[in-house]
N, C-alpha and C positions, 0 to 999 in steps of 0.2 A: 739408520737401520730401518728396514721395511719388512713388515710381516703381513701375511694375508689374514684377514679376520676369520674367514672360514674357508674350507675347501669347497670345490664346486658342488659337492654332494652334501654340504652341511645344511642343517635345518634352521628355522627361525629361532628355535629355543637357544641355540648357541650364539647366533648372530646378534641377538638383542643384548645379552650381558656383555659380549665383547665390544659392541658398539657403545654401550654405556660406560664400560671400563675406559676405552680410549677417549670417549667424550669427556669423562671426568678428568683423565690425564691432561687432555688439551686445555680444559678449563683451569686446572691447577697451574699448568705451565703459563697460560695467559695471565692468570692472577699474579703469579710470581714475577713475571717480566713486567707486568703493568705496575706492580708495587715498586720494583726496582727503578723503573722509569720515573715513577712519581717521586721516589726518594732522590734520584739524581737531579730531576728537574727542581725539586724543592731545595736541594743543597745549592744548586746554581743560583736559584732565585735569592736564597738567603745570603749567599756570598756576595752577589751583586748588590743586594740591598744594604748590606753592611759596608761594602766599599763605597756605595753612593753616599751614605751618611758620613763616613770618614773623609771622603773627597770633598763633600760640601763644607765640612768643618775646616779642612785645610785651606780651601779656597776662600772661606770667610776670613781666616787669619791673614792670608795673603792680601786680600782686599783691604783689610784694616791697616795692615802695614803700609801698603802703597798709599792709601788715603792719608794716613798720618804724615808720611814722607812728603807728599805733594802739598798738604796744608802747611807743613812747616816751611817748605820752600816758598809757598805763596806768601806766608807771613813775612819772611825775609825780604821778598821782592817788594811787597807793599811798604815795608819800613824804609827800604832804600829809595823807593819811588818818592815817598813823602820827603825824606831828608834831602834828596837831590833837588827837588823843587825849592826847598828852603835855602840851601847853602851852595848848590851847584858844585863846581869843581873842587870846593874846599872839603867835600865829603871824603873822609879817610876810611876806606874799607878795610885796609890792613889793620888799623887800630881796632876797628869793630870786631875783626876776626880774633885779634889777640885778646880782647875783652870778653870773648865768648858769645857776643851778640850773634855772630854768624858761626854756625857749627861746621867747621871745615872737615870733620870726619864724614859728614854726609855730602856736603857740597864741595866739589873740587875747586870751583872758582866762582866768584861773584863779581859782577861788573856792570858798567853802564856803557851803552853804545849811543853816541850822540845822533842828532838828526841826519847827519851825513853818512852814518854807518861806521864812524871811527870809534874804535874801542878806547874810551878816554879814561875810564876808572876801572880798577880791579884790586882785589885783595892780594893779588900776586903781582910781581913786577911785570911790566909790559916792555917788551923790547921793540923799540921803534914804533913807527906809525902802523897800526893794525887796522886794515880796512875790512869790515864785515858786512858791507852793504849788499853783498851777493848771497848772504846766508838766508835760508828760508825763515829762520826764527826772527830775523830783522824785517824782511820784506813783508811778512804777513801783517805787520802793524803799521806800515807806512801810510796806506791809503785811508784806513778807517780803524776805529777802536772797537773791537768785538766785545770788550769787557770781560773776556775769558783769559784764563791762564793758558798759554800755548805750550804744548809739550812736543818737542821736535823728534824726528827720527834720530837714531844714534848717528853722530857725526864725529869726525876726527877734529878736535879743537885746535885752532891755529895759535891760540895763546898758550894752552896747556900742553898741546901735542899728544893728548890722550883721547880715547873714545869717551864720549859723554852724550847725555841727553840734555838738551838745552830747554830750560823753562823760562819763558819771557812774558813780560807785560809791557804795554805802551806807557810812555810818560807823556802826559798832556799838560800844556801850560794852562794858565788861568783862562785864557781866551779859547782854549780847545786846540791850539796848534800843536803839531807833533814836535816833541822835544827829545825824542830818543827812546831807547828800550833798556829796561833792567833785565839782565840775564843771569840765571843761576845754572851752573853746570853740575849734573849729577852723574857719577860713575855708574853705568849699567850693571857693573859687577856688584854694586851695593844690593841690588835686588836678588841677583843670582846667589850671592853669598848668604842671603837670608833663606833662599830656597834649599841651601845645603842641609838645613836643619829638618827638612821635610823628607820622609822616607817614601819614595815613590818607585823604587826599583830601577834597574839598569836602563830601562827604556821608558820610564815615566817622564812626563813633560810638565814643566812649570814655565809660564810665560806671562808677560805683561804686553798686551796688544793695544795698539791704537785702533780706533774705528776705521782708519784708512787701510787696515789689513797688514800693517808693518809692525813687527815685534820690537818693542823698546828694549826688552830683555827676554831671553829664552834660554832654557837649560834642559837638555835631554840627558839624563843620567849625570855624568860629570862633565859633559861637554856644554860650554857656554856659546851662545850665538846672539848676534845683535843685527837688527835690520832684516830679519827673515820675513819674507812676504807670505801671507796666507789669505789672499783676497777672496778665495772661493770657500772659505771655511763656513761650516754650518753656523758657527757662533755669530758671525757677522750678519748672516741672513736672519737668524732668530732675533737678534737685537734690533734689526731693522723692522721686524714684525711686532716689536714691543715686548719681547721676552727678555727682561733684564737679567734674569738668572735662570739657569736650566741645566739639566743633566742629559747627556745623550752619548751614544756609542757610534763610532764612525772610523773609517780608515783616514789617517791623516793626509791632508793635501800636500804636506811637506815631505814626509818620508814614507807614506803608504802603510804605516803600522796601525793596526786596529786597536783603538783605545777606548776606555770609558772616560768621558770628559765631564767636567763641571766648570761653569764660568759664572762670574759675577761682574756686572758693569759698575765702575766707580760712579757714585751718585753725581758728583759735580764736575767730572772730567770726561772727555771723549776717549776713555780708556776702559779696558776690561782685563780682569785677571782670569787666567785659564790654567787649570790643573788637569792632567790626564794620566791614567794608569793603563799600562799594557795589559790587555785582557788575558794573554797567556800567563803573565806574571801574577795577575789577579786571581786566576782560577786554578793555580797550581794545586792548592789543597783540595779544591773541589774535584779536580781530575783524579787525584790519588784516591779520594773517597769513592768516586764513581767507578774506577777500575776495580776496587775491592768489591763493590756491590755487583758489578757485572760478573766477576769471578764466582761470587757466591751463587748468583742466579744460574750460571752455567753448570756448577756442580749440582745444584738442586734439580735442574732439568735432567741431567744425566741419571740421577738417582730415580726420578719419577719414571723416565723412559725404561730404565732397567727393570724397575718393579712391574710396570705394565707389560713388558715383554715376558717376564717370568710367569705372570698370571695368565697371559694369553696362551703360552705354550702348555701350561697346566690344564686350562680349560679345553684346549684342542685335543689333548690326550684323552680327557674324559669324554669328549664328544665322539672321538673315534671309536671308543668302546660302545657308546650308545648307538652309533651308526651301524656297527656290526650286528647288534641285536635287533635293530629296526629294519634291516635290509629285507629280510624275508617278508615281514609284515607290510612294508612299503610296496613290494612287488604284488602282493595279494590285493592291496588297496587300489593300486594302479589298474590291475586287471578288472577289479570290480567297477571302478570308475569308467573304464572303457566300455564294459558291457552295459552299464547304466546309461551312458551317453548314447550308445547304439540303440538301445531299446527306447530311449526318450525321443530320439530323432526319427525312429521308424514309425510309419503310419500304421503298421500292424501291431497287434497285441500278443503278449505271450504270458502263459501261466505255467509255472514249473512245479513239479511234485517230487518229494523225496522218496526214499525206498519204501516207506510205509504208505505211500500214495496220499500224503498230506501236502497241502500247498505250502511252498517255501518262498515263492516270489511271484508278484503280479506286476507286469510292466505298467508305466504311468498312463499309457494310452488306452488301457482296457476299460476303465470306468467311463471316460468320455465316449468311447465307442458304444458302450452299453447305455449311455445317457443316465448313468447312476453316479452317486457321490457318497463319500464317507462310509464305505463298507470295508470291514476288516476281514480279509480272506486268509491271511497267513495262519496256518495250522488247521484250516478247514479240510475235512476229508473229501476224498474223491466222490463218494456217494452224495454228500451234502451239496457239493458244488454242482454236480450234475442235476440235482433236484432244483437248485436255485436257478440254474441256467434254463432248464425246461420251463420253469414257472414264468420266465420273462420272454419266452418265445410265443409267437402266434399259435392259436389252437391248430392242431393237425400237423405240428412240426414233425419232421422225420428224425429228429434227434432222439436217440434211445439211451444216451448216457455214455460216459467215458469207457466204462467196462465193456459195453457192447462194441464200441469202436475198436478197442484193443483186441477183442476176440475176433472181430471181422478181419483185422490186419493179420492176425496169426493164421486164419483160415485161408485167406486169399494171397498171402505172402506179398502184399503190396498195399499202398495207401490209397484210400478213396476219400476225398474231401466231402464233407457234409455241408449242405446249405441250410441255414436257419434264418428265419425272419423274426426280428426283434419286435416285441409288442411295445412300440414307442409311438409318440406322435410323429407322423411322417413315416414313410417306408424306409426300412433299413435292413439290408440282407447281408449276412456274414457267411464267409466260407471258413469252416472249422476243420483243421488237420491235426493229427496226433503223431508225435514222434516218441519213440522209446529209446532208452539208453541203458547200458550196463554200468554206468558210473555210480559210485557210492553216494554222490551228492545229488544228482538229478536222475530220477528213474524214467520220467516221461515229461513231455512238453506239449502243451496245447498251443496251436498257432491260430489266431483269429485274423482274418483279412476281410475288410469291407469290400463287397463287390456289387454294391447297389447300383453304381453308375454303369458298370459293365452289363449288369442284368437289364437295366433300362435300355441300354444301347442295343443289346441283342433283341429285346422285345420290340424296339422301334424298327430294327432291321426286318424282323419277321412281319410286323404290321405293314411296313412299307412294301415289302415284296408281295404280301397278300393283297394290299390295295392296288398296287400296280398290275398284278396279274388279273385282278377283278376288272379293272378299268380296260385292260387290253382284251380280256375274254369277251366282254360285251360286244364290241364292234367285230371281233373275230367270229363270234357266233353268227352275227348277221351276215358277214361275208361268206362264211361256210354254208349257211342255210340257203341264201339266195343263189349261190354258185351251184349248189346241188340241184335246185329247182331248174336252173338254166340247162344243166347237163341232162336231166332226166325227163323233162317235159317239153312239149311243143307249145311255144307261146307266140302270141301275136307280136308283131314288131313294136307296138306301143308298150306291151307288157315287158318285152325284153329290154327296151330302152329304160323303162322305169326301174327294173331290177338292177341294170348296170349302173344307173345313177346312184341307187342305194349302196351298191357294193363300192362305188368310187368314193362316196361321202364317208363310208365307214373306214375305208383304207386311208383316206385323208385324215380322219380323226386319229387312227392309230399312228400315222406318221407324225402328226402334231404332238401326240403324247410322247412318242419316242424322241422327237427333236427337243421338246422341252425338258424331258428327263436328262438327255445328254447335255443340254445347255446348262441346266441347274448343276449337274455333276461337275461339269468343266469349271463353272464359276467357283464352286466350293473348293475344288481341288487346287485351282490356280490362285485363288484369293486375290484376284485382280492383277496378277503378274502379266497377263496378256492384254490388259487394258491399255489403250493408247491415249494417255491423258494429254489434253491440250487446253490452252486458254481460249474460251469461247463465250459468245454472247448468248445467254440462255433464251432471251426473247427471240433471237433469230432462229435458234434451234427449234423452239416451239412452233414458229411459223412454218418451218420446213416440215416438221412432224405432222401438223394439221393438213398441210398441202398434200402430203403423201397418203393421208388416211382416207380410206374409202368407206363411207358410212353405208348403212343399209339403204336399199333402193328408195324407200319412202321417207328418208331422213336427210336433213341438211347437216352441214359441217357445224362443229361446236361454236358457241359464241366466245369470242376472244376479248379479254380485257388486259392489254399489255401496257407497260409504262413507256413514256417517251424516251427515256434514256436507256442505254445498254446496261444489262445486268451480267457482270462477268463472273464465271465460275471456272474451276479446273475440272475437266471431265473428259470421258471417252464419249464422243458424240454418238457413235452407233449404239453403245450400250444404253446411254441415257435416253436416246430416241426409242429404243426397244421398250424401256420402262414406261415412257409416256404413252406409246401406242397401246401397250397392254392395258393401262388404266382407262384410256379412251374407249377401247374395245369393250371393257366391262361396263362402262357407263352406258353405252348404247345397247348392250345385251340385256341389261336389267332395267331398261326404261322403254316405254312404249312410244309409238309415233305421236307427235304433238307435245311430248315432254322435252323440255330444253336440257341441253348439255352445255355447261359453261366451263371455260378454262380461264383462270385468272393468275397473273404473275405479278409479284410485288416484292419490295425490299423491306426487310423487317430488322430494326435495330435490336441489339442485345447488350448485355452488361459488358463493362470494360472496353467500350468503344468498338466492339465487334458487330458485324452485320451478317445476315443470312438471306438467301433468296428463297422465296416461298412460291410453290406452284400448287394451285388448288384446282382439282377437277371435280365438278359438282353435277349430279344428275337428280332427276325427280322421279326415280324409279321405285322399285319395290322396297328398297331399304333393308336394314338388318336389325335384328334384336341385339342387345348387349352381349348375349352368349354367342351369337354368330360372329360379332365383331372380334371377340377374343380368339376365335379359331380361324379367322380369315386367312392368316399366313401359313396355316398347316397345308402340307402337300395333299393334293387330291380332294381338299375340302371345298364344297360348293354350298353356298347358302340356299340355292334353289335345288330342292331334291325331287322336283317333278320330272326332270329329264327333258323338259321342253326347251331349255336354254342350252345350246351346245357349249362345250368347253372341257378342259382337262382338269381344272382345279389346281394347276401349277403356276398360273400367271402371277398371282400376288406373291408367291414364294420367290419367284425370279425377281420381281420388282424390289422386294425387300433386300435381297442379296446385292443387287446392283447399287441401290441407293446407299446401303451400308458401306460398300467398298469405295464409295465416293466421299465418305466421311459425313454422310447426312443421315436423315431419319425419315420414317414414313408414319403418318398419323391418319386415323380414320374416324370420322364422325358420321353416324348414321342413325336414322329413325325409321322404324319399321313402317312401311307403307307410304313414306314421304320422301325418301331419297337418301343419297350417300354423298359425302365429300371426302375425297382422298387427297392428302396434302404431302408434297415433297418439301424437305428442308435441306438446302445445300449451303455450305460456307461460301460467302461472297469474297471476291478478291479484287485488288486494284487492276486496272487495265494493263499496267506495265509490270505487274508482278511476274517473276520468273517462273516458268513451268517446272 
């Protein structure tokens, strides 16, 4: 069963209890199944532990039975061995059997095999000459005496004609010579009949194994087996590793059935007793108990899921009722959040008033715009707010109050923004507009917009036009005046030539001003898009610039200090040469004859392994004050106000724009009356760096 915790429009108040409900259900289910799993595992562990104890006890009984049997057989063999050495062929084994010295219920047959392998003595009649020299239980004693009782694999007896396990020991003469073998035959069924008393199930196994991997006796359920091989059994591996007794579970190498085994090695013989229980038979009761536990866990799980489902549906119905009640409120909150976000992101400020002309809302940007903080405006009347605003304006402000703005709007049937200057550190000009509404919530809205930058730009434009007009009017006045003289008066050829030279020089000055204005405007508008950047050696460009420079008539070329290696930069050669020539021209203009002009080019390391190329143009001229240095990049600004030095006042502005568009900077160091040093700094590049 699958249920949605909440609908797509559900809120966190329902989601959390439902999440907790299903989390608790999941925890209870997990605990229930974990507990059942633990009980099942514990039941299996206890069942196996009990079976291991019972199996160990049964195996011990089997071991003791086998050990007693082999010790009894060994006693009989040792007795016959001693008597045969004393009386030889006169030993009557049949009489000893009749007297009970030899237990014929256990031992099928007892006899002696002479040194040639002939069965010479037996407690049972021997038919003819019986040669046993090829039997393993005889051959094992021929070459040497191991001193141990030999237990053979099950064989079909030639004397008895029955399956038997042969137990033999060597007969040694006084001088150590081989005199034959005493042999006792045991019916393997003797052991399996004993196993009948042990209840190990229909597939339980009971066996007596030799360490050679061959079963002397083996019984599975009611089936008897003799001579079965199990050379790959874990039992033999464990005994070889020194584990004389152990319990383990494994699939049988004989029939593939998985059993729980316990074995014990007989202390004095190369034999081991093994008992095994079929795991399916062993765990029948456990499996029944486990099935009952799994069923109980499944029923409990279904009950928990049903209860959680009923509670979920009940909570969802409650939530639907709550959602219906909250829908209208949520829409209002969303609208308010949208408006708040819009007002927060807007650089402008807003102040709204209710129908009684009291403030209901002030946008977050208003107080920062006014450079004020922690003022409570909500509930303030229109008159109080107008007074507060006027108090924070510069004296002489045109702001007459909100009521006056509203009256003006009603009279002119249009809006007229009002400019106010805030009395704060630094100049700040605001544009104030009023909007009115018929809404019952908002009657009017004040809109504040900062126009400081726009005002400054307008002022700069006006100042620039005024300065440009003034700079152009001066040479134009000279041209107009001298032209009028030429047109109205009769002059000598020398005077005419002088006036024409003056007119030409003033026209050239006007042309220079216009060209530099157009050049500066083009650079600012294009922002380097028309620059033709290329990889070039700045030292070579400096040489070319100096070679093309024409100094005043009485002056020589600047002194050059260039490095031996090439200094590579990425630049527009024409624009960069223009900047160099402008600075050289200023150096000569503002220094007298006999004062040196020097040009130095060097490579300067910077942080993070970067380098830059430095070009220094130094003169020994009139120099500048710190105040003049600050204004040197202003358009039409000239440090010399005497008018004796020609120029437009635009050269350094053009230089700064060109160097900036090359990713560099310009620095000026000057001392009044002692000279000036203008420095260019450009990023250095490798010779092979791509353009």
